[in-house]
GUNU-70966 format. One record per residue (C-alpha): residue number from 1; residue in three letters; z, y, x. Coordinates in steps of 0.02 Angstrom, whole numbers, plus 32768, in hexadecimal, padded with zeros to 4 digits. Layout:
N
@i=NUM; aa=ala; zz=Z; yy=Y; xx=X
...
// end
This chain:
152
@i=1; aa=unk; zz=86A3; yy=8AC9; xx=E16B
@i=2; aa=unk; zz=8770; yy=8AE4; xx=E16D
@i=3; aa=unk; zz=874A; yy=8B99; xx=E188
@i=4; aa=unk; zz=86D0; yy=8BA2; xx=E106
@i=5; aa=unk; zz=8745; yy=8B65; xx=E08C
@i=6; aa=unk; zz=87D2; yy=8BCF; xx=E0B9
@i=7; aa=unk; zz=875E; yy=8C6E; xx=E0B4
@i=8; aa=unk; zz=8717; yy=8C4A; xx=E002
@i=9; aa=unk; zz=87D4; yy=8C12; xx=DFBA
@i=10; aa=unk; zz=881C; yy=8CC1; xx=E01B
@i=11; aa=unk; zz=8790; yy=8D28; xx=DFBA
@i=12; aa=unk; zz=8786; yy=8CC8; xx=DF18
@i=13; aa=unk; zz=884D; yy=8CE5; xx=DF11
@i=14; aa=unk; zz=8816; yy=8DA6; xx=DF3D
@i=15; aa=unk; zz=8793; yy=8DB8; xx=DEBE
@i=16; aa=unk; zz=881A; yy=8D7F; xx=DE31
@i=17; aa=unk; zz=8893; yy=8DEC; xx=DE66
@i=18; aa=unk; zz=884A; yy=8E8E; xx=DE48
@i=19; aa=unk; zz=87F8; yy=8E39; xx=DD95
@i=20; aa=unk; zz=888B; yy=8E50; xx=DD39
@i=21; aa=unk; zz=893C; yy=8E07; xx=DD34
@i=22; aa=unk; zz=8956; yy=8D44; xx=DD5C
@i=23; aa=unk; zz=89B1; yy=8CD5; xx=DCEB
@i=24; aa=unk; zz=89B2; yy=8C9A; xx=DC48
@i=25; aa=unk; zz=89D0; yy=8CF2; xx=DBB9
@i=26; aa=unk; zz=89FB; yy=8CDD; xx=DAFB
@i=27; aa=unk; zz=8950; yy=8D33; xx=DACE
@i=28; aa=unk; zz=88B6; yy=8D04; xx=DB18
@i=29; aa=unk; zz=8812; yy=8D33; xx=DAFB
@i=30; aa=unk; zz=8764; yy=8D15; xx=DB62
@i=31; aa=unk; zz=8718; yy=8DA1; xx=DBA8
@i=32; aa=unk; zz=8683; yy=8DAE; xx=DB2C
@i=33; aa=unk; zz=8717; yy=8DC7; xx=DAA6
@i=34; aa=unk; zz=8776; yy=8E5D; xx=DB0F
@i=35; aa=unk; zz=86BE; yy=8EAF; xx=DB1A
@i=36; aa=unk; zz=86BE; yy=8E9A; xx=DA65
@i=37; aa=unk; zz=8752; yy=8EDD; xx=DA41
@i=38; aa=unk; zz=875C; yy=8F7C; xx=DAB9
@i=39; aa=unk; zz=870D; yy=900B; xx=DAE3
@i=40; aa=unk; zz=86C1; yy=9010; xx=DB8F
@i=41; aa=unk; zz=874A; yy=9089; xx=DBBE
@i=42; aa=unk; zz=87BE; yy=9012; xx=DB76
@i=43; aa=unk; zz=877F; yy=8F83; xx=DBC1
@i=44; aa=unk; zz=8773; yy=8FC5; xx=DC60
@i=45; aa=unk; zz=883A; yy=8FF5; xx=DC7B
@i=46; aa=unk; zz=8878; yy=8F57; xx=DC09
@i=47; aa=unk; zz=881F; yy=8ED4; xx=DC42
@i=48; aa=unk; zz=87E5; yy=8F1C; xx=DCFA
@i=49; aa=unk; zz=887B; yy=8F94; xx=DD24
@i=50; aa=unk; zz=881B; yy=902F; xx=DD24
@i=51; aa=unk; zz=8870; yy=90D8; xx=DCF5
@i=52; aa=unk; zz=8844; yy=9135; xx=DC8B
@i=53; aa=unk; zz=8821; yy=9216; xx=DCAB
@i=54; aa=unk; zz=88C8; yy=927A; xx=DCB5
@i=55; aa=unk; zz=88DA; yy=92CC; xx=DC13
@i=56; aa=unk; zz=8859; yy=9279; xx=DBB1
@i=57; aa=unk; zz=88E1; yy=920D; xx=DB4E
@i=58; aa=unk; zz=890B; yy=927B; xx=DA9D
@i=59; aa=unk; zz=89A1; yy=91F8; xx=DAB6
@i=60; aa=unk; zz=89F0; yy=9263; xx=DB54
@i=61; aa=unk; zz=8A07; yy=92FD; xx=DADE
@i=62; aa=unk; zz=8A4C; yy=9279; xx=DA38
@i=63; aa=unk; zz=8B09; yy=92A0; xx=DA22
@i=64; aa=unk; zz=8B20; yy=925B; xx=D96B
@i=65; aa=unk; zz=8B9A; yy=91CF; xx=D950
@i=66; aa=unk; zz=8B57; yy=911B; xx=D950
@i=67; aa=unk; zz=8B1F; yy=9096; xx=D9CE
@i=68; aa=unk; zz=8A96; yy=9085; xx=DA4F
@i=69; aa=unk; zz=8A4D; yy=8FC6; xx=DA32
@i=70; aa=unk; zz=89CC; yy=8F6E; xx=DA9C
@i=71; aa=unk; zz=8908; yy=8F8E; xx=DA65
@i=72; aa=unk; zz=88F6; yy=8EDC; xx=DA93
@i=73; aa=unk; zz=8955; yy=8E7C; xx=DA30
@i=74; aa=unk; zz=89DA; yy=8EFE; xx=D9E4
@i=75; aa=unk; zz=8A63; yy=8ECB; xx=DA2F
@i=76; aa=unk; zz=8AEC; yy=8F62; xx=DA3C
@i=77; aa=unk; zz=8AF7; yy=8FA9; xx=DAE9
@i=78; aa=unk; zz=8B67; yy=904D; xx=DAE9
@i=79; aa=unk; zz=8BB7; yy=90B6; xx=DA72
@i=80; aa=unk; zz=8BA7; yy=916B; xx=DA49
@i=81; aa=unk; zz=8C57; yy=9187; xx=DA7E
@i=82; aa=unk; zz=8C4D; yy=9159; xx=DB1F
@i=83; aa=unk; zz=8B9B; yy=91C3; xx=DB4B
@i=84; aa=unk; zz=8B9E; yy=925C; xx=DBA9
@i=85; aa=unk; zz=8B28; yy=92F5; xx=DBE5
@i=86; aa=unk; zz=8AF8; yy=92B8; xx=DCA1
@i=87; aa=unk; zz=8A8D; yy=9339; xx=DCAC
@i=88; aa=unk; zz=8A07; yy=92C2; xx=DD00
@i=89; aa=unk; zz=898C; yy=92B6; xx=DC74
@i=90; aa=unk; zz=89C8; yy=920C; xx=DC33
@i=91; aa=unk; zz=8A52; yy=91E5; xx=DBAE
@i=92; aa=unk; zz=8AEA; yy=91A3; xx=DC1B
@i=93; aa=unk; zz=8B7E; yy=9147; xx=DBE1
@i=94; aa=unk; zz=8C2F; yy=912F; xx=DC31
@i=95; aa=unk; zz=8C1F; yy=9074; xx=DBED
@i=96; aa=unk; zz=8BD2; yy=8FFC; xx=DBA4
@i=97; aa=unk; zz=8C14; yy=8F91; xx=DB05
@i=98; aa=unk; zz=8C6F; yy=8EF5; xx=DB38
@i=99; aa=unk; zz=8C01; yy=8E62; xx=DB5A
@i=100; aa=unk; zz=8B60; yy=8EC5; xx=DB49
@i=101; aa=unk; zz=8B11; yy=8EE6; xx=DBF1
@i=102; aa=unk; zz=8AEC; yy=8E77; xx=DC9D
@i=103; aa=unk; zz=8AE2; yy=8EBF; xx=DD42
@i=104; aa=unk; zz=8A7C; yy=8E99; xx=DDDE
@i=105; aa=unk; zz=8A57; yy=8EF2; xx=DE8C
@i=106; aa=unk; zz=89D8; yy=8F4A; xx=DE9D
@i=107; aa=unk; zz=898C; yy=8F47; xx=DF53
@i=108; aa=unk; zz=88D4; yy=8FBB; xx=DF1B
@i=109; aa=unk; zz=8902; yy=9049; xx=DF7E
@i=110; aa=unk; zz=895C; yy=906D; xx=E029
@i=111; aa=unk; zz=8A0F; yy=9062; xx=DFD5
@i=112; aa=unk; zz=8A58; yy=8FC4; xx=DF64
@i=113; aa=unk; zz=8A6C; yy=900B; xx=DEB6
@i=114; aa=unk; zz=8ABB; yy=8FAB; xx=DE1D
@i=115; aa=unk; zz=8A2E; yy=8F91; xx=DD95
@i=116; aa=unk; zz=8A76; yy=8F67; xx=DCDC
@i=117; aa=unk; zz=8A06; yy=8F05; xx=DC70
@i=118; aa=unk; zz=8A40; yy=8EBF; xx=DB9E
@i=119; aa=unk; zz=8AA5; yy=8E1E; xx=DBBB
@i=120; aa=unk; zz=8A3C; yy=8DD9; xx=DB27
@i=121; aa=unk; zz=897E; yy=8DE5; xx=DB52
@i=122; aa=unk; zz=8979; yy=8E34; xx=DC12
@i=123; aa=unk; zz=8938; yy=8EC5; xx=DBE9
@i=124; aa=unk; zz=8939; yy=8F56; xx=DC66
@i=125; aa=unk; zz=89AF; yy=8FEB; xx=DC2E
@i=126; aa=unk; zz=89C3; yy=9048; xx=DCE5
@i=127; aa=unk; zz=8A56; yy=9056; xx=DD5D
@i=128; aa=unk; zz=8AFF; yy=9073; xx=DD67
@i=129; aa=unk; zz=8B52; yy=90DE; xx=DDEC
@i=130; aa=unk; zz=8BFD; yy=9113; xx=DE10
@i=131; aa=unk; zz=8BDB; yy=91CF; xx=DDFA
@i=132; aa=unk; zz=8C1F; yy=91CC; xx=DD2E
@i=133; aa=unk; zz=8CAF; yy=9224; xx=DCED
@i=134; aa=unk; zz=8D5B; yy=91CC; xx=DCD3
@i=135; aa=unk; zz=8D93; yy=915F; xx=DC81
@i=136; aa=unk; zz=8D16; yy=90E4; xx=DCE8
@i=137; aa=unk; zz=8CD1; yy=915D; xx=DD6B
@i=138; aa=unk; zz=8C39; yy=9105; xx=DD46
@i=139; aa=unk; zz=8B6F; yy=9142; xx=DD09
@i=140; aa=unk; zz=8B1A; yy=90DF; xx=DC95
@i=141; aa=unk; zz=8A7C; yy=9133; xx=DCAF
@i=142; aa=unk; zz=89F9; yy=90F2; xx=DC50
@i=143; aa=unk; zz=8949; yy=90F6; xx=DC1E
@i=144; aa=unk; zz=8944; yy=9133; xx=DB5B
@i=145; aa=unk; zz=889B; yy=90BD; xx=DB49
@i=146; aa=unk; zz=8906; yy=902F; xx=DB5B
@i=147; aa=unk; zz=8977; yy=906A; xx=DABE
@i=148; aa=unk; zz=8982; yy=907C; xx=DA01
@i=149; aa=unk; zz=8A18; yy=90EE; xx=D9AD
@i=150; aa=unk; zz=8A61; yy=90C0; xx=D91C
@i=151; aa=unk; zz=8ABB; yy=913D; xx=D8C5
@i=152; aa=unk; zz=8B7D; yy=9118; xx=D88A
// end
């Protein structure tokens, strides 16, 4: 019986880890509410930690002055002043705005990556890599469907 309890608990924890970010957030919605407000691709990326196809987001080639907000809760996340062309096909930034994002380890592939999410609603944004430009050396590689651009 103890083995069965352990296996059930381990399986539940594993499934929870693949279903989104654990923890509590200021903005919470039911799964039905998220599905109603997001398109299929937005839901898959933001709530199920998916990835949009490279080169599919018009925000990758947006260079106007402004701010990139979370599609899930409208929190300002990134300034256009930190955006750069990474050549990856996804919008990339070398820094987030203060107190805008949270991170967690992503162990879904063979190596550990740093996953980045909106600190207010937990929506998945993308990943952070150590191959970005100065001054941080970071590349916040984001899914455009998770963002809304607001021109200055």
